[in-house]
Every structure is written in C-alpha cells, then in structure tokens.
C-alpha positions as CSV (number, residue, x, y, z in Angstrom):
1,X,112.7,-168.0,172.9
2,X,110.6,-169.1,170.0
3,X,112.0,-171.8,167.8
4,X,109.2,-172.0,165.2
5,X,108.8,-168.4,164.4
6,X,108.9,-168.9,160.6
7,X,108.0,-172.6,160.4
8,X,104.5,-173.9,159.4
9,X,103.1,-176.0,162.2
10,X,99.7,-177.6,162.7
11,X,98.1,-177.3,166.2
12,X,94.9,-178.6,167.7
13,X,93.0,-176.9,170.4
14,X,89.6,-176.4,172.0
15,X,87.5,-175.2,174.8
16,X,87.9,-176.3,178.4
17,X,85.2,-179.0,178.4
18,X,86.3,-180.5,175.1
19,X,83.0,-180.0,173.3
20,X,84.6,-177.5,170.8
21,X,87.7,-178.7,169.0
22,X,89.7,-177.1,166.2
23,X,92.8,-177.4,164.1
24,X,94.9,-174.4,162.9
25,X,97.9,-174.2,160.6
26,X,100.3,-171.5,161.9
27,X,103.1,-169.9,159.8
28,X,103.7,-166.8,161.9
29,X,104.5,-167.5,165.6
30,X,103.9,-164.0,166.8
31,X,100.8,-163.2,168.8
32,X,99.2,-160.0,170.1
33,X,98.5,-159.5,173.8
34,X,95.7,-156.9,173.8
35,X,94.6,-154.6,176.6
36,X,91.1,-153.7,175.2
37,X,88.2,-154.2,177.5
38,X,87.1,-157.6,176.3
39,X,90.6,-159.1,175.7
40,X,91.9,-158.0,179.0
41,X,89.0,-159.7,180.8
42,X,89.3,-162.9,178.7
43,X,93.1,-163.1,178.6
44,X,92.9,-163.7,174.8
45,X,96.2,-164.0,173.0
46,X,95.5,-163.2,169.3
47,X,96.7,-165.3,166.4
48,X,94.8,-164.4,163.2
49,X,95.0,-166.9,160.3
50,X,93.3,-167.1,156.9
51,X,90.0,-169.0,157.2
52,X,91.5,-171.9,155.1
53,X,94.1,-172.5,157.8
54,X,91.4,-173.1,160.4
55,X,89.2,-176.2,160.7
56,X,86.5,-176.6,163.2
57,X,86.7,-180.3,164.1
58,X,83.7,-180.6,166.4
59,X,81.2,-178.6,168.4
60,X,79.6,-176.2,166.0
61,X,76.3,-176.7,167.7
62,X,77.9,-175.9,171.1
63,X,79.1,-172.5,170.0
64,X,77.3,-169.3,170.6
65,X,78.2,-165.7,169.5
66,X,78.7,-162.5,171.4
67,X,78.7,-159.2,169.6
68,X,79.2,-155.7,171.0
69,X,80.1,-152.1,170.0
70,X,80.0,-152.2,166.1
71,X,78.5,-155.6,166.1
72,X,80.8,-156.8,163.4
73,X,83.3,-159.0,165.4
74,X,81.8,-162.4,166.2
75,X,83.2,-163.6,169.5
76,X,82.6,-167.4,169.6
77,X,82.4,-169.2,172.9
78,X,81.3,-172.7,174.1
79,X,77.8,-172.6,175.6
80,X,78.8,-175.4,178.0
81,X,82.1,-174.2,179.6
82,X,82.1,-170.5,178.5
83,X,85.6,-170.7,177.0
84,X,86.4,-168.3,174.0
85,X,88.7,-170.4,171.7
86,X,88.4,-168.2,168.6
87,X,86.4,-165.5,166.9
88,X,85.8,-163.7,163.6
89,X,87.5,-160.3,163.8
90,X,86.1,-157.1,162.5
91,X,89.5,-156.2,161.0
92,X,89.8,-159.5,159.1
93,X,86.3,-160.9,158.5
94,X,87.8,-163.5,156.1
95,X,90.1,-164.8,158.9
96,X,89.8,-166.5,162.2
97,X,91.4,-165.2,165.4
98,X,92.5,-168.1,167.5
99,X,93.2,-167.8,171.3
100,X,96.7,-169.3,171.6
101,X,95.9,-170.1,175.2
102,X,93.3,-172.7,173.9
103,X,95.9,-174.7,171.9
104,X,96.7,-178.2,173.3
105,X,99.9,-178.9,175.1
106,X,102.7,-176.8,176.3
107,X,103.1,-174.7,173.2
108,X,103.3,-171.1,174.6
109,X,107.2,-171.2,174.2
110,X,106.7,-171.5,170.5
111,X,105.1,-168.0,170.3
112,X,106.5,-164.5,170.7
113,X,104.0,-162.4,172.6
114,X,103.9,-158.8,171.6
115,X,101.9,-156.2,173.6
116,X,99.2,-154.3,171.7
117,X,97.4,-151.2,172.9
118,X,93.9,-152.3,172.0
119,X,92.4,-149.9,174.5
120,X,93.2,-147.4,171.8
121,X,92.5,-149.8,168.9
122,X,91.7,-147.3,166.2
123,X,94.9,-145.3,166.8
124,X,97.1,-148.4,166.9
125,X,95.9,-150.9,164.4
126,X,98.9,-150.1,162.1
127,X,101.3,-151.3,164.9
128,X,100.2,-154.9,164.9
129,X,103.1,-157.5,164.8
130,X,102.1,-159.4,161.7
131,X,101.2,-158.0,158.4
132,X,97.9,-159.6,157.5
133,X,97.3,-160.2,161.2
134,X,95.5,-158.0,163.7
135,X,94.5,-157.8,167.2
136,X,91.0,-157.6,168.6
137,X,88.3,-155.4,167.7
138,X,85.4,-154.0,169.5
C-alpha cells in the first residue's frame, strides 16, 4: 500500500549506466501502466509531472530521441545503455513523463499502479488516474 500518495517527495533516478541522472518532485503517487505498443515493450510506468518539477542533473549529451506515429512525443533514451528514463509526451508537451522504474532505490511501494488501456489510447485518454497526468502517446 502506498504511504506517500498525497505527500510531496523528491526522488532521483537515471539510466542503467549512470550517464543520465535526473531529479523529480512528485506530489501524486499514482502511475499508469500502459499496454500500448511502445510502453508494453519498454515496461514504462508513467508519472507525468510539470516541467518545473523535473531537473536533468547530467547526461544531456548522452540522450537521443525516438519519435514515431504522430512524431510529437519525444521518447528520450540513453545512447550508451539504451534505457528510457523519461520522455516528453504528446498529451502534455509542457510536462515530463518519468519512468518510475528508473527511480533510485526501492521506491515502487510508494506508488499505486493503475492499468491504462493505451492500446486504445484515443478512446481512453479520459480514464487516466491523475488529472493533469496522462499515459503514453504514440
């Protein structure tokens, strides 16, 4: 059970090799587990925060971007280890979608994981767990 569901907490995280590091301030501890084509393969757990709550600490030069379908979402990944720690979503271009699995330490118990039918994203966008937060986009 989550103990921090409405508490503001600062987390750090990064990619697997450590080249990319970030800090994120979280005030809603609910995340979307999406089944769209890209999220299913990546295992991405979605936590969208306003851009001012996200700080890239290091590794900007190590990041590269993948775009597909509409080309709007900017899926960021480390060019060294291939990890996808965050991206800029189509639904919230002023926010950052952090992969909760890339946060440091044993923090998964702090989050409530809510399934999201991203395979039918356009039909389900209104069902996301957090107002002001969305799941992935294609």
